[in-house]
N, C-alpha and C positions, 0 to 999 in steps of 0.2 A: 705513780702519782695519784693521790686520792681524788676521786670525782665527786665526793660528797660535800667537801667544804665550799666549792665554788661551782655549782652545777651549771650555771650560765654566767658568762663573763661579758663585759663590754667588748665591742669589736676593736681589733688592733690594726694599725696601719703598718704593713710590712713592706720592706724594700723588695725589689725584684729579685728573682732567683739568681740572676747574673751578679747583681751587687752583693748578695749574701754569699755566693760562692767565692767571690773575690775576698770578702772578709774572712771566710773560713780558711782560705789558702794563706792569708796573711796572719792568722792567729799563731803566735810564737810556738806553742807546743805542737800544733798540727804541722807547721812548717818543719819543725825539727824531726817529727816522725817521718815525713816525706823524705828528708835528706838522708836519714838513716836507712830507709827502705832502699834508696838508690845505692847506698854504700854496701849493703849486704851482699855477700858473695861466698865463694867456696871456702874461704878461710874464716868465715864468721862461725863462732861456736856458741851454742846455747845449752842451758841446763834444763832440768825437769821444769815444765811449765813454760818453756820457750824463752826464759830470761837470758840476757847476755851473760856469759861467764865473766867473772870479775877481771880477768886478764885483758879482756877486750874493751872494757869501759873507758880507759884513758884514750884509746884510739877513737872510740865513738865520740867522746867529748871533744877531741881535737877536730873531728869532722864537722861538728856543730860550731866550731870557732870558739870553744870554751877552753879554759885552762885545764889541760889534761892532768895536772898534778893536784888539782883542787878537789877535795872530797865532795863538795857541793856540786861541782860540775859533773862528777860521776853520777850523782843522784838525778840531775837533769837528763843525762843521757839514758839512764835506766828507765826513767818515766817515759821519755819519748819513744824508746824501743818498745816498751809495753803497749803504748798506744798504736804503734805501727803493727804489732802482732795482732792485737785485738781487732783492728779495723780491716785486716786482710791486706794491708800494704806490704807485709812480709809474710812469707810462708816458712814455717819451721818444721823440722823433723826432730822430735825430741829424742834424747838418748834412751837406750834400753834400760829398764829398771831391774833387770835380772843379772846385773854385773857385767853386761856386755860393753857397748860403747859408753865412754865416760862423758861424752858431750855430743849434742846433736848439731844439726846444720841449719842454715837459714839462707833464703834467697828472696829476691824481690817477688812479691805476689802479683797475681793477675790484675788485682784491683788498682795497682799502682798506675797502670796506664790510664785509668779514669781521671787521674789528677790533671793530665794535660789533654787527653782526647775525649773525655767524657762530657756529658751535658752538665749544666749547673746543678741539676737535681742529683746527678751521680755524686758530685763533690759534696753536696749537702748531706747525702746519706752516709758518706764516709765520715763526715764531721760529726754527725749525730752518734755514730758508733764510738767515735773518740770521746764524745761528751759522756757517754755511758761509763766509759772506763774512768774518766776523771771524777765523775760523781761518786763512783764506787770507792775511789781512793779517798775522796774528801770525807766520806762517812766513817773512815777508819780512825780511831784515836791515835794520838802521837805514839811514837815508837817506845818512848820511856815508859808509858803506861802499859804497853804490851809486854815489855820485858818484866815489869814488876808483877804482871798477872800470870806469868808462866808457873805451872804447877811442877811437882817433882818429876813428872814424866815428860816435861818439855811442851805440854799442851797448854793452850790459853784457857785460863779459868775465867769464863765470862761473868760469873757471879761476882767474883772478886774485882773484876775490871768495871763492873756495873755498865756493861756495854752490850746492847742487843743489836746485831747488824741490821735486822729488819726495821727495828724502831728508829735507828739512826738514819737509814735510807729514807724512811717515811718523813722524818723530821726535816731533812734537807729538801725533799720534794715539796713539803708544805711551805717551807721558807721561800722557795722559788715561786710557788703559786701566789703567796702573799705579795712578794715583790712584783710579780707580773700584774696582779690586781691593782696595786698602788701605782704602777706605771701607766696602765691603760685607763684607769678611772679618772673622771674629772675630779679636781680637788687635790690631786697628787702634787708632788713637787714640780714647779714650773719647768725646771731643766731635767726632770726625770730622776734626779738624785734623791735617794732616800737615806735619812740619817740611820745609822746602825741601831741606836737605841729604839727608834720607832719600829723598825723591823723586828727587833728582839721582843719588844713589848707586844707586838701583834701575835707572837707565838706563845706568850706566857699569860698575859692579862685576859681575864674573861671579858666578854662583851658586856658593856654597860657598867663596868666596875668604876667606882668613884676614886677616891684617894687611895692609891696602892699602899699596902702594908709594907713594913720593912722586909718581911719574908718574900713578898712578891718582887720588890725592888732587887733583892739579892738574886732571885731567879732571872730577872731581866739582865742583870749584870753578867751572870754566868752565861746566859744565852748569847749575849753580845760578844763576849770573848771567844765563845765557840764559833760564832759566825765569822769573827775576824780571821780565825785560822782557816775556815773553810773557803771564804772568798779569796784569800791569798792563793789558794790552790786552783780556784775556778777562773781566775783572771787570765792565766796564760792560754787557755783554750778559746778565749774570745767571748766568753759568756757574759762577763760583767766588766765594768770599769770600777775600780775599787780604790778608795783612799783608806788605808788601815787606821786603826786606833793609834793615836799619838803615844809612842812609848814613854815620852816624858810625862804625859798625863797619867799613865799607869804607875809610874814611879812616884808621882805626887800623891796618888791615891793610896799607895802602899805606905808612904811616909805618914799621911794623915791617920791611917788606921793604926800604925804603930804608936803614934803619939796620942791617940784617943785615950781619954781617961784623965791623966794628969793635966793635960792642956785643955780639957773640955771647958767651954765657956770663956776661954781666953779671948777669942774673937767672935764667938757665936756664929762662925761660918760667914762672917761679913767682912767687907773691906773696912779699912780705917775710917773711911768717910761714911760708913753706915750702909752702903749698898751691898747687895748680895753678890759675892764674888762670882758665883756661877752664872749670873745674868750677863756678865761681860765676856764669858768664854765663848769662843767660836765653836758652834755645834759640830763643825766638821772635824774637830779634834777627836771626837768620839767615833769617827769612821763614817764614810759616806759610800753608798753603792748605787749603781744604776745598771740595768740590763742594757746591753748594746743592742743594736738592731738585729744582729745575729743571735744574741741571747733571747730576745723576744721570740724569734723564729724557733729556737731550740726548745724553750720552755713550752711554747704553744704546741709544738709537735708531740712532746711528752704528754701534755694534757689531752690532746686528741686521742692518743693511743690508750689513755686511761678512761676514755669515754666522757671527758668533760666537754661541754659545749663552749668552745672558744672561737667565736667567729672572727673573720678577718675582712676588712673593707675590700670590696671588689669581688667577693665570692658570688654575689648575686647577679653579676653582670649578664650572665647567660640565662637567667631564669625569668619567669613571667612577672608582670606587674603585681599580681596577687601575692606571690612569694616575696617580692620586694617590700611591699607595704606592710605585710604581716611581720617581716623581720625587723624593719627599721622603726616599727611603731614605738619600741621602747629603747631605741638608741638615743644617745645624747644628740642634741640638735646638730652639732658639728659633725659627728660621725654619720648621722643620717644624711646630711648634705653631701658628704664625700661619697657615700654609697650611691646616692641618687645620681650624682654627676657621672659616676662610672657606668651606671646602668643606662643612662641616656646617651653616652658616647657611642657613636657608630650606629645609632638607631635613626630611622626616619621619624623626625619629631612629631609631625601631625598624628601619625599612627601610634606613636608612643604615648602621646597625650591622651588619645582616645582609650588606650589600654589602661592607663592609670585611672582615668575617671570610672571606667567600668569596674575596676578592682576596688574602688573606694566605696561602692554601694554596700548596703547591708545594715540591718537593724540589730545586729548582734552587739555584744558588749565592746568588741574591738572596733566597731564602725567609726565612732568619732575620731579616734586617733589615726585610723587609716586615712580619713578625709583630711586631717591636719597635715599628715605627711604628703598626701597627694597635692595639697595646695602648695606645700614647700617645693615639691618636684615640678609643678607647673611654672613656678617662678624661674627655675633653672631652664625650663624648656623654651622660654622666651616667646616672642610674638607668633612663632609658627604654631603655637598651641591654640590660637584664637578660634579656628573653625571647630575644633573638638569641644572647646569650652562653650561656644555659642549653641552647640547642638544639645546641651543638657540644661538650657535655661528653664525649661518647663519641668525638669525632673524634680520631684518633691524633696529628694535628699541632696541633690547636687546643685539645684538652681540657685540657692543662696551663695554657695561657694563660687559659682560661675559669675554671679553679679559682682561679688567683691573683687574677683580677679580682673574683670573687665574695667570696673570703676577705678581700680588702682592704677591702671594704665591710661586713664583718661580717654578711653575709647567711647565712640558715640553709639547711639541706638541701644542703650542698655535699659531694658524695661524695669520699671519700679517693682519691687517685690510686694506681694500682698502681706497683710499683717501675720497671717498664719506662717508664712515662710520666714518672716523676721523672727518670730518667737522660736520657731523650730531651729533656726540657725544659731540663735543665742544659746539655747540649751545645748546644741551640738558642740559649739565652740568651747563653752565652759566645761562640758564633759570631757572634751579632748585634753584640755589643759590639766584637769584633775588627774586624768589617766597618765599623762606624760610626766608631770612634775609634782603632783600632789598639791597640798595646800600651801603654796608659796606666798611670800610677802607681796608679790605683784598681783596675785589673783584678786584680792579685794578691789583694787583699782580697776581691773578689767571688768569685774561685776558691776561696779558703779558706772563705768563708761557705757556698758552695753544696755543698762536699764534706765539711764538718766533721761533719754530722749523719748521715752514711751510712757505717757500718762496712763495710769491704771495698769501697769505692766503685770503686777502680781495678781490682779483680778482676772487676767486672761491666760497667763502662761501655764497655769496648772492644768489647763485643758489640752495642752500640746501632746500629740500622739508620738512621743519619743520615749524609747525604753529607759532613758536616763533622766527623765523629768523629775522624778521624786529625789533621786540622788543629788541632782544639781540644786534643787530648791532647798534641800537640807543643808547643803554646803553653803548656800547663800545666807541661810538663816544663822549660820555660825560666823561667817566671814564678812558679810557686807558691812562696809564702814559706817553706813547710816543706820542708826539703831531702829528707826521707824521702818525703814525698808527691810531690815533683818527680821523684824517681827512679822511683817507682811509675808516675807518669804517662808517663814515657819508655818503660818496659817495656810499659805498656798500649798506647801508640801503635804499638810494634813489632808487638804481637799484632794490632792492628786492621789494620795494613798487610798483615800476612801472610794474613789471611782474605779480603782483597779479591782478586777474580779478576784 
């Protein structure tokens, strides 16, 4: 899986290993592999490569509760057997290739015991091995295409097939990476489901592309049907929940294409009442897919193996406050809150609050955002943080934060800040918001609120000894809703730049 496309991803909330292991054991394909591994014995015969000989497939299908006479059932049994062999649930002895034994033997593998007596992590390792097998199968084109591409010697002509195994594997990995990103990022589908056309477009359309051309739309359509086939294969291993493309929709599209030309302009693609017919269609007819909790675990595991930074909520629980604040600095607010709560759990809160405050110091570029996340963490720490907060009231970097925290709780004996601290805190607060979310629609209101109660604010703020003073004033010059104040901010930014060495 490529590490270049998504070098750093938002954190994911994973289920516990025990829950994930139960999901793995319940995945239909993995459960079938386990059943066949238990069935394997002295009479089980395999061919070159360890596949079940054709004569044993009906019996294997019956063991799985399938119709032994059905060809499709034989395919399910063959796939489950291949997974059992590849994961080590079954040990095979292949036949000799020099004309000796015509068939090999099979027996339950040592790893089969891990299914019932292993730790959850052992089960998940077996499932990940099964996932590798299924992904490799999903990257192979349909059998009809393979037959058509056989050359005179019975070998596959890859040029004729237009299929590159490595390219196909990379394509599927990138699809799963995009689906993962859409799942864990804010702004994705509320229920985690992603329309298949959206996922296909993410693979085909260049970033920033406006209205797609007909050629691009054709590529999206082709990619969508390719994904439809691949997700059908990935669902039985428990990686995704998938609603395939509606076959009736495909038939309708074929009819429309066949009738194009002579009937062009008859309806103009509109309903009789003038509305666009496609506007009324359920997007789910084009296919919907979501990663299961087990799927999130599996895709993330593959990303980590490829060197992609794919954090998970809870990973920082055993690390120091400096590592926590640095890591959550660019998390979404919800993810940061979840990580902070897990970090605080089990710690002595007064000591944890003191550690957070110490880690929040610093005049580096990341300082404002660390202090913002520190303030968020102190809210979760509750009243037990008060002694640590009061201890930094005189700190030039933390004193303003401490006063805000104490005042918000209605606590007494909170000393009034001096003007320098007010201005410094204002710059620090806006700098943190700019670093966290950029120039949002809410930021101008925050700027107006923070500056409204200070007469002559811009006459003094340019003198503030904060590394982000110029950056903040320039942003206020662009964003402040009051035109006069924005002009004053630009003048103040010029003065602040002029006094810098």
